[in-house]
C-alpha positions, 0 to 999 in steps of 0.5 A, spaced: 516 137 711 510 133 712 508 127 707 501 126 705 500 119 702 491 119 700 489 111 699 482 108 698 480 111 690 477 107 686 470 105 680 464 104 683 457 105 681 451 111 683 449 109 691 455 105 693 460 106 698 467 108 698 473 111 704 478 114 704 484 114 707 490 120 708 497 118 712 500 124 715 508 123 716 513 127 718 511 132 723 505 131 730 499 130 726 494 132 733 497 138 731 494 140 724 486 141 721 485 136 716 482 137 710 480 133 704 479 136 697 476 134 690 478 136 682 474 135 677 477 136 670 477 142 668 474 145 674 479 148 680 480 145 687 475 145 691 474 143 700 469 138 700 470 137 709 475 138 714 476 137 721 480 141 726 486 139 731 479 139 736 475 134 732 469 140 729 467 137 723 464 142 717 461 141 710 461 143 703 452 143 702 455 137 696 458 132 702 454 133 707 449 128 709 453 125 705 460 124 708 463 123 714 470 126 716 473 123 721 481 122 724 485 118 729 490 121 732 493 114 733 495 112 727 497 120 724 489 118 719 484 122 716 477 119 714 473 121 709 467 116 708 463 117 701 456 114 702 451 114 696 455 116 691 453 120 685 457 121 678 458 128 679 462 126 684 467 124 680 474 128 681 480 126 684 481 127 693 485 131 695 488 131 702 491 138 706 493 138 713 494 145 715 497 148 722 495 155 724 503 157 726 503 155 716 503 160 711 500 154 706 499 148 707 501 141 706 498 136 700 498 130 698 498 126 691 491 125 690 487 119 689 481 118 684 474 117 685 471 114 679 463 114 680 459 110 673 451 112 673 
């Protein structure tokens, strides 16, 4: 069983920055591709950014140029640095861990990010 715990969310103003963290336990962290998703009120969950086991990063258009995903295998942690935040970034942010052998990934409980205008 894999456990994920996100932290770092909060209430900020437009243009501010936040860094989210997700600590993973229960399995070998380095074997999991990690992703950050978000879900705004009344909307579906969407991918924001991801990092592969080899450290290759991927960003959706909404995150590209403003967000940076990274992983520290020694700390079993994945990060999402979010800069120049906008009100439309307001959502619950979830961490996901996916192993190539598993059909389904694991999710954290989420952390709320609210950006005021």
